N, C-alpha and C positions, 0 to 999 in steps of 0.2 A: 495674575495676567491673564487675558481670555485668548482665545483661539480667535485665529481670523478665519474668515470665511473659505480661503484659500485650502484652511488645512482642512477643514470640514467637506469641500468636496473633493476633496483627494481621498478622503478613505469613504465615502459613499458606497452601497452596495449597489451592483449594476441592477439587480432586481429583487423581489421579495425576499425578505430573510427567511422566509419559510421553506420556500424553494430552493435556497442556497443551504439550508440546513441538510435538507433534504439528500442533497447531492452529495453532500458532505460526509454525510454519514454514511451512505450507499459506499460512495468511494474506500472510506477507511474499513467497510463492513470487507469488501471485497477485496482490499489488502490483507485485512486482517485472516480469512480464507487461505490465502494464498500463502501467505508468510508461514500458517500452520501446515499446510499442503508440503511447502516446500522442508520444513525442521522435521515433519514425520518422516518423509520419504530419505531424509538424511539418517533420522535414526533408526529407521528399519535398514537402510543400507549397511548402518555401521554392526549393528547386532548380527544380520544373517551374513554379511560377506559375499561370497561370488554366488550364493543361490538366491541371491535379493531378485533376480530377473525373474525366477519362479512363482515369486511370492505374490499372492494374490493384490494385498493391501500396499504395498510397493507399487505396482503398476497402477493401483488407482489413484494414488498420490503422485504418481508419475505423469498420469493424464491430466490432473488438476493442475500440476505444477508445468505443464509443457507448455502454453501459451506464453507463461513471463520467462521462460528460460529461452523460448525463441525470440522475444522482444529484446531478451538481454545480449543473445549473440548478434543482434541486430544493431543494439547499440553500442557494443563495446568493441576496440580496435582488434586486429587480428590477432596480433602480439598474445591476447586471453587465449588462454590454454581450453578447450570444450569442456576439459573438466573441473574448469574455474568459474564457468559460465551460470551454473546454479548458487554459485554462491553471489555472483556479480545482480543474479536475479533476485536474490534474500535484501541485498543490500541496497537496492532500487526500489525495491517494494518495501524496506523498511522508510524509507527517505519519503515514498507516496504515503504512508500511513502518518508520520510526523506532521507532515503538510498536512494531510487533510483534517489531523487532529487539532492541529494549531488554527485551522481555519472556523473547525467548527467552533472552540473556545471562542476565539474572537467575534464571531458571530452570534454567540449565546449571551456574550457581555453585552454586545451591541442593543440585541433585542429583549433582555432581561431575563437571569439565570431560572426564573420561575416560570418562563414560555418553553426554555426547551426540554423541560421534563417529560 
């Protein structure tokens, strides 16, 4: 049985597929960089312990992750402890990465996989 015209209208992309593909690829890349920065910050903090604040790489990764932890602090309720906010930011970024990946796959399937390479 064929799809009705209402089904086709509901899943139509709002603008050019190439523009949407670039947007979601960029969003996915930003999430990947932030996820790696937060994971690296956690790993360096785990290895260096209390001396982590004097570590140059820890400070650099903290600088890269700071906008995301601030956004997570703003989005999360006050009952979330401050030491858990980077974990909240990590999971929000993971959710953003998954949504961007799914959108990218859907766009590639709609416009043809050969055009997505």
